[in-house]
Biopython code that builds the backbone (N, CA, C, O; Angstrom):
import numpy as np
from Bio.PDB.StructureBuilder import StructureBuilder

atoms = [
    (1, "MET", "N", (-18.484, -1.072, 5.069)),
    (1, "MET", "CA", (-18.846, -0.620, 3.758)),
    (1, "MET", "C", (-17.987, 0.595, 3.386)),
    (1, "MET", "O", (-17.864, 1.543, 4.161)),
    (2, "ILE", "N", (-17.410, 0.548, 2.216)),
    (2, "ILE", "CA", (-16.557, 1.636, 1.747)),
    (2, "ILE", "C", (-17.330, 2.421, 0.692)),
    (2, "ILE", "O", (-17.858, 1.848, -0.261)),
    (3, "ARG", "N", (-17.388, 3.743, 0.874)),
    (3, "ARG", "CA", (-18.165, 4.576, -0.036)),
    (3, "ARG", "C", (-17.305, 5.314, -1.043)),
    (3, "ARG", "O", (-17.828, 5.900, -1.990)),
    (4, "SER", "N", (-16.008, 5.294, -0.856)),
    (4, "SER", "CA", (-15.109, 6.037, -1.725)),
    (4, "SER", "C", (-14.269, 5.071, -2.560)),
    (4, "SER", "O", (-13.664, 4.144, -2.020)),
    (5, "ILE", "N", (-14.232, 5.284, -3.859)),
    (5, "ILE", "CA", (-13.415, 4.458, -4.747)),
    (5, "ILE", "C", (-11.942, 4.617, -4.400)),
    (5, "ILE", "O", (-11.188, 3.645, -4.428)),
    (6, "LEU", "N", (-11.533, 5.829, -4.076)),
    (6, "LEU", "CA", (-10.148, 6.098, -3.728)),
    (6, "LEU", "C", (-9.742, 5.357, -2.458)),
    (6, "LEU", "O", (-8.641, 4.811, -2.383)),
    (7, "ALA", "N", (-10.618, 5.335, -1.469)),
    (7, "ALA", "CA", (-10.341, 4.597, -0.231)),
    (7, "ALA", "C", (-10.239, 3.101, -0.522)),
    (7, "ALA", "O", (-9.378, 2.418, 0.033)),
    (8, "LEU", "N", (-11.097, 2.600, -1.371)),
    (8, "LEU", "CA", (-11.054, 1.193, -1.752)),
    (8, "LEU", "C", (-9.725, 0.860, -2.425)),
    (8, "LEU", "O", (-9.127, -0.174, -2.127)),
    (9, "GLU", "N", (-9.258, 1.718, -3.325)),
    (9, "GLU", "CA", (-7.970, 1.507, -3.977)),
    (9, "GLU", "C", (-6.835, 1.506, -2.962)),
    (9, "GLU", "O", (-5.907, 0.705, -3.068)),
    (10, "LEU", "N", (-6.904, 2.389, -1.994)),
    (10, "LEU", "CA", (-5.866, 2.466, -0.968)),
    (10, "LEU", "C", (-5.860, 1.218, -0.101)),
    (10, "LEU", "O", (-4.794, 0.661, 0.162)),
    (11, "TYR", "N", (-7.022, 0.768, 0.346)),
    (11, "TYR", "CA", (-7.102, -0.444, 1.154)),
    (11, "TYR", "C", (-6.597, -1.657, 0.365)),
    (11, "TYR", "O", (-5.918, -2.524, 0.917)),
    (12, "THR", "N", (-6.930, -1.711, -0.916)),
    (12, "THR", "CA", (-6.474, -2.806, -1.764)),
    (12, "THR", "C", (-4.963, -2.783, -1.909)),
    (12, "THR", "O", (-4.320, -3.831, -1.856)),
    (13, "MET", "N", (-4.383, -1.593, -2.094)),
    (13, "MET", "CA", (-2.937, -1.495, -2.226)),
    (13, "MET", "C", (-2.249, -1.927, -0.927)),
    (13, "MET", "O", (-1.231, -2.618, -0.974)),
    (14, "ALA", "N", (-2.779, -1.539, 0.208)),
    (14, "ALA", "CA", (-2.198, -1.942, 1.498)),
    (14, "ALA", "C", (-2.280, -3.458, 1.666)),
    (14, "ALA", "O", (-1.331, -4.076, 2.148)),
    (15, "TYR", "N", (-3.391, -4.057, 1.277)),
    (15, "TYR", "CA", (-3.548, -5.513, 1.370)),
    (15, "TYR", "C", (-2.557, -6.216, 0.452)),
    (15, "TYR", "O", (-1.916, -7.187, 0.853)),
    (16, "ARG", "N", (-2.430, -5.729, -0.781)),
    (16, "ARG", "CA", (-1.491, -6.338, -1.742)),
    (16, "ARG", "C", (-0.050, -6.185, -1.267)),
    (16, "ARG", "O", (0.771, -7.076, -1.486)),
    (17, "PHE", "N", (0.266, -5.065, -0.618)),
    (17, "PHE", "CA", (1.606, -4.884, -0.077)),
    (17, "PHE", "C", (1.883, -5.920, 1.006)),
    (17, "PHE", "O", (2.967, -6.503, 1.048)),
    (18, "ASP", "N", (0.910, -6.150, 1.879)),
    (18, "ASP", "CA", (1.069, -7.167, 2.923)),
    (18, "ASP", "C", (1.327, -8.539, 2.310)),
    (18, "ASP", "O", (2.206, -9.275, 2.759)),
    (19, "MET", "N", (0.561, -8.872, 1.292)),
    (19, "MET", "CA", (0.738, -10.166, 0.622)),
    (19, "MET", "C", (2.121, -10.256, -0.026)),
    (19, "MET", "O", (2.802, -11.273, 0.099)),
    (20, "GLY", "N", (2.529, -9.205, -0.710)),
    (20, "GLY", "CA", (3.842, -9.176, -1.360)),
    (20, "GLY", "C", (4.977, -9.281, -0.357)),
    (20, "GLY", "O", (5.969, -9.966, -0.607)),
    (21, "ALA", "N", (4.838, -8.608, 0.775)),
    (21, "ALA", "CA", (5.870, -8.666, 1.810)),
    (21, "ALA", "C", (5.972, -10.075, 2.393)),
    (21, "ALA", "O", (7.071, -10.538, 2.699)),
    (22, "SER", "N", (4.857, -10.748, 2.547)),
    (22, "SER", "CA", (4.876, -12.127, 3.050)),
    (22, "SER", "C", (5.569, -13.058, 2.067)),
    (22, "SER", "O", (6.399, -13.880, 2.455)),
    (23, "ILE", "N", (5.226, -12.923, 0.797)),
    (23, "ILE", "CA", (5.854, -13.765, -0.237)),
    (23, "ILE", "C", (7.337, -13.461, -0.339)),
    (23, "ILE", "O", (8.150, -14.378, -0.456)),
    (24, "LYS", "N", (7.703, -12.180, -0.294)),
    (24, "LYS", "CA", (9.109, -11.777, -0.357)),
    (24, "LYS", "C", (9.896, -12.373, 0.804)),
    (24, "LYS", "O", (10.995, -12.893, 0.613)),
    (25, "SER", "N", (9.335, -12.299, 1.997)),
    (25, "SER", "CA", (10.006, -12.839, 3.173)),
    (25, "SER", "C", (10.224, -14.344, 3.050)),
    (25, "SER", "O", (11.294, -14.855, 3.382)),
    (26, "THR", "N", (9.204, -15.044, 2.572)),
    (26, "THR", "CA", (9.311, -16.492, 2.400)),
    (26, "THR", "C", (10.386, -16.839, 1.374)),
    (26, "THR", "O", (11.200, -17.733, 1.607)),
    (27, "LEU", "N", (10.394, -16.135, 0.237)),
    (27, "LEU", "CA", (11.393, -16.402, -0.797)),
    (27, "LEU", "C", (12.801, -16.032, -0.333)),
    (27, "LEU", "O", (13.764, -16.733, -0.645)),
    (28, "ASN", "N", (12.920, -14.934, 0.410)),
    (28, "ASN", "CA", (14.240, -14.539, 0.926)),
    (28, "ASN", "C", (14.825, -15.633, 1.821)),
    (28, "ASN", "O", (16.013, -15.944, 1.737)),
    (29, "LYS", "N", (13.987, -16.209, 2.672)),
    (29, "LYS", "CA", (14.460, -17.259, 3.574)),
    (29, "LYS", "C", (14.725, -18.567, 2.835)),
    (29, "LYS", "O", (15.701, -19.259, 3.124)),
    (30, "ALA", "N", (13.855, -18.905, 1.881)),
    (30, "ALA", "CA", (13.993, -20.178, 1.165)),
    (30, "ALA", "C", (15.172, -20.170, 0.188)),
    (30, "ALA", "O", (15.897, -21.159, 0.085)),
    (31, "LEU", "N", (15.363, -19.061, -0.528)),
    (31, "LEU", "CA", (16.397, -19.002, -1.556)),
    (31, "LEU", "C", (17.680, -18.330, -1.081)),
    (31, "LEU", "O", (18.683, -18.330, -1.795)),
    (32, "ASN", "N", (17.651, -17.765, 0.107)),
    (32, "ASN", "CA", (18.822, -17.096, 0.672)),
    (32, "ASN", "C", (19.313, -15.927, -0.190)),
    (32, "ASN", "O", (20.516, -15.714, -0.338)),
    (33, "ILE", "N", (18.366, -15.178, -0.751)),
    (33, "ILE", "CA", (18.702, -13.994, -1.544)),
    (33, "ILE", "C", (17.830, -12.828, -1.077)),
    (33, "ILE", "O", (16.821, -13.024, -0.399)),
    (34, "ASP", "N", (18.231, -11.626, -1.447)),
    (34, "ASP", "CA", (17.467, -10.443, -1.069)),
    (34, "ASP", "C", (16.729, -9.899, -2.292)),
    (34, "ASP", "O", (17.344, -9.324, -3.190)),
    (35, "LEU", "N", (15.428, -10.083, -2.320)),
    (35, "LEU", "CA", (14.605, -9.612, -3.433)),
    (35, "LEU", "C", (14.038, -8.233, -3.127)),
    (35, "LEU", "O", (13.647, -7.975, -1.988)),
    (36, "PRO", "N", (13.982, -7.345, -4.106)),
    (36, "PRO", "CA", (13.362, -6.031, -3.874)),
    (36, "PRO", "C", (11.837, -6.136, -3.923)),
    (36, "PRO", "O", (11.280, -7.054, -4.525)),
    (37, "LEU", "N", (11.182, -5.180, -3.280)),
    (37, "LEU", "CA", (9.725, -5.110, -3.304)),
    (37, "LEU", "C", (9.332, -3.690, -3.683)),
    (37, "LEU", "O", (9.690, -2.737, -2.991)),
    (38, "ALA", "N", (8.599, -3.549, -4.778)),
    (38, "ALA", "CA", (8.197, -2.220, -5.259)),
    (38, "ALA", "C", (6.687, -2.185, -5.444)),
    (38, "ALA", "O", (6.074, -3.174, -5.844)),
    (39, "LEU", "N", (6.099, -1.034, -5.147)),
    (39, "LEU", "CA", (4.671, -0.814, -5.382)),
    (39, "LEU", "C", (4.513, 0.127, -6.565)),
    (39, "LEU", "O", (5.200, 1.144, -6.655)),
    (40, "CYS", "N", (3.616, -0.211, -7.461)),
    (40, "CYS", "CA", (3.353, 0.634, -8.628)),
    (40, "CYS", "C", (1.846, 0.866, -8.734)),
    (40, "CYS", "O", (1.043, 0.002, -8.382)),
    (41, "THR", "N", (1.487, 2.037, -9.220)),
    (41, "THR", "CA", (0.080, 2.332, -9.454)),
    (41, "THR", "C", (-0.047, 3.188, -10.711)),
    (41, "THR", "O", (0.854, 3.954, -11.055)),
    (42, "ASP", "N", (-1.166, 3.045, -11.379)),
    (42, "ASP", "CA", (-1.440, 3.891, -12.533)),
    (42, "ASP", "C", (-2.522, 4.919, -12.209)),
    (42, "ASP", "O", (-3.061, 5.574, -13.101)),
    (43, "SER", "N", (-2.827, 5.047, -10.933)),
    (43, "SER", "CA", (-3.859, 5.979, -10.491)),
    (43, "SER", "C", (-3.212, 7.265, -9.973)),
    (43, "SER", "O", (-2.605, 7.276, -8.902)),
    (44, "LYS", "N", (-3.346, 8.333, -10.736)),
    (44, "LYS", "CA", (-2.772, 9.615, -10.327)),
    (44, "LYS", "C", (-3.425, 10.118, -9.050)),
    (44, "LYS", "O", (-2.751, 10.685, -8.190)),
    (45, "SER", "N", (-4.724, 9.918, -8.920)),
    (45, "SER", "CA", (-5.411, 10.383, -7.719)),
    (45, "SER", "C", (-4.939, 9.616, -6.482)),
    (45, "SER", "O", (-4.816, 10.205, -5.409)),
    (46, "LEU", "N", (-4.674, 8.323, -6.612)),
    (46, "LEU", "CA", (-4.152, 7.548, -5.489)),
    (46, "LEU", "C", (-2.748, 8.019, -5.129)),
    (46, "LEU", "O", (-2.418, 8.131, -3.949)),
    (47, "TYR", "N", (-1.932, 8.292, -6.116)),
    (47, "TYR", "CA", (-0.579, 8.808, -5.869)),
    (47, "TYR", "C", (-0.652, 10.147, -5.128)),
    (47, "TYR", "O", (0.051, 10.342, -4.136)),
    (48, "ASN", "N", (-1.490, 11.060, -5.600)),
    (48, "ASN", "CA", (-1.639, 12.366, -4.942)),
    (48, "ASN", "C", (-2.158, 12.202, -3.514)),
    (48, "ASN", "O", (-1.750, 12.932, -2.611)),
    (49, "TYR", "N", (-3.044, 11.257, -3.321)),
    (49, "TYR", "CA", (-3.611, 10.966, -2.007)),
    (49, "TYR", "C", (-2.519, 10.519, -1.048)),
    (49, "TYR", "O", (-2.516, 10.904, 0.121)),
    (50, "MET", "N", (-1.580, 9.696, -1.547)),
    (50, "MET", "CA", (-0.501, 9.191, -0.709)),
    (50, "MET", "C", (0.545, 10.266, -0.423)),
    (50, "MET", "O", (1.155, 10.260, 0.646)),
    (51, "VAL", "N", (0.761, 11.182, -1.355)),
    (51, "VAL", "CA", (1.770, 12.221, -1.189)),
    (51, "VAL", "C", (1.303, 13.304, -0.217)),
    (51, "VAL", "O", (2.105, 13.838, 0.549)),
    (52, "LYS", "N", (0.016, 13.626, -0.245)),
    (52, "LYS", "CA", (-0.531, 14.696, 0.599)),
    (52, "LYS", "C", (-1.435, 14.098, 1.667)),
    (52, "LYS", "O", (-2.594, 13.781, 1.398)),
    (53, "LEU", "N", (-0.912, 13.945, 2.868)),
    (53, "LEU", "CA", (-1.707, 13.387, 3.962)),
    (53, "LEU", "C", (-2.832, 14.316, 4.397)),
    (53, "LEU", "O", (-3.805, 13.865, 5.001)),
    (54, "SER", "N", (-2.715, 15.591, 4.102)),
    (54, "SER", "CA", (-3.721, 16.544, 4.568)),
    (54, "SER", "C", (-5.043, 16.429, 3.802)),
    (54, "SER", "O", (-6.018, 17.091, 4.160)),
    (55, "THR", "N", (-5.090, 15.595, 2.748)),
    (55, "THR", "CA", (-6.317, 15.477, 1.971)),
    (55, "THR", "C", (-7.360, 14.593, 2.636)),
    (55, "THR", "O", (-8.496, 14.520, 2.168)),
    (56, "THR", "N", (-6.991, 13.917, 3.725)),
    (56, "THR", "CA", (-7.956, 13.067, 4.420)),
    (56, "THR", "C", (-7.918, 13.325, 5.925)),
    (56, "THR", "O", (-6.898, 13.737, 6.478)),
    (57, "SER", "N", (-9.034, 13.077, 6.558)),
    (57, "SER", "CA", (-9.093, 13.230, 8.015)),
    (57, "SER", "C", (-9.417, 11.898, 8.689)),
    (57, "SER", "O", (-9.513, 11.833, 9.915)),
    (58, "LYS", "N", (-9.586, 10.836, 7.901)),
    (58, "LYS", "CA", (-9.916, 9.537, 8.474)),
    (58, "LYS", "C", (-8.648, 8.846, 8.958)),
    (58, "LYS", "O", (-7.708, 8.645, 8.189)),
    (59, "LYS", "N", (-8.629, 8.486, 10.234)),
    (59, "LYS", "CA", (-7.423, 7.940, 10.860)),
    (59, "LYS", "C", (-6.966, 6.636, 10.214)),
    (59, "LYS", "O", (-5.767, 6.432, 10.027)),
    (60, "ARG", "N", (-7.887, 5.761, 9.875)),
    (60, "ARG", "CA", (-7.499, 4.478, 9.274)),
    (60, "ARG", "C", (-6.818, 4.686, 7.933)),
    (60, "ARG", "O", (-5.837, 4.006, 7.631)),
    (61, "LEU", "N", (-7.315, 5.607, 7.124)),
    (61, "LEU", "CA", (-6.680, 5.898, 5.840)),
    (61, "LEU", "C", (-5.298, 6.494, 6.040)),
    (61, "LEU", "O", (-4.363, 6.139, 5.322)),
    (62, "ILE", "N", (-5.155, 7.391, 7.001)),
    (62, "ILE", "CA", (-3.853, 8.014, 7.269)),
    (62, "ILE", "C", (-2.840, 6.954, 7.686)),
    (62, "ILE", "O", (-1.691, 6.992, 7.248)),
    (63, "ILE", "N", (-3.254, 6.007, 8.528)),
    (63, "ILE", "CA", (-2.355, 4.936, 8.968)),
    (63, "ILE", "C", (-1.908, 4.093, 7.762)),
    (63, "ILE", "O", (-0.727, 3.769, 7.642)),
    (64, "ASN", "N", (-2.836, 3.741, 6.880)),
    (64, "ASN", "CA", (-2.471, 2.959, 5.693)),
    (64, "ASN", "C", (-1.551, 3.739, 4.769)),
    (64, "ASN", "O", (-0.630, 3.162, 4.191)),
    (65, "ILE", "N", (-1.780, 5.032, 4.617)),
    (65, "ILE", "CA", (-0.938, 5.845, 3.750)),
    (65, "ILE", "C", (0.484, 5.907, 4.318)),
    (65, "ILE", "O", (1.450, 5.741, 3.574)),
    (66, "ILE", "N", (0.619, 6.139, 5.606)),
    (66, "ILE", "CA", (1.940, 6.192, 6.233)),
    (66, "ILE", "C", (2.630, 4.840, 6.105)),
    (66, "ILE", "O", (3.834, 4.779, 5.854)),
    (67, "TYR", "N", (1.889, 3.777, 6.271)),
    (67, "TYR", "CA", (2.422, 2.415, 6.163)),
    (67, "TYR", "C", (2.991, 2.166, 4.767)),
    (67, "TYR", "O", (4.068, 1.586, 4.632)),
    (68, "LEU", "N", (2.280, 2.596, 3.735)),
    (68, "LEU", "CA", (2.735, 2.383, 2.367)),
    (68, "LEU", "C", (3.912, 3.289, 1.987)),
    (68, "LEU", "O", (4.782, 2.898, 1.209)),
    (69, "CYS", "N", (3.925, 4.495, 2.542)),
    (69, "CYS", "CA", (5.028, 5.415, 2.227)),
    (69, "CYS", "C", (6.302, 4.913, 2.858)),
    (69, "CYS", "O", (7.351, 5.542, 2.715)),
]
sb = StructureBuilder()
sb.init_structure("model")
sb.init_model(0)
sb.init_chain("A")
sb.init_seg("    ")
for serial, (resi, resn, name, xyz) in enumerate(atoms, 1):
    if name == "N":
        sb.init_residue(resn, " ", resi, " ")
    sb.init_atom(name, np.array(xyz, "f"), 0.0, 1.0, " ", f" {name:<3s}", serial, name[0])
structure = sb.get_structure()
């Protein structure tokens, strides 16, 4: 159970990145081209959360933030 909206947004972004990376890899191999992969967000609080690791002490969130950065 997730109690923080910000944590939920972060977990969702990490999941979507995994999905995008899988699709990108499949297309790169199938089409023999190199496609870029970019993450975008309209959440200023999520952006600040990712930029400043010191704002959280939960290890799972820190791992996801480092993974996305």
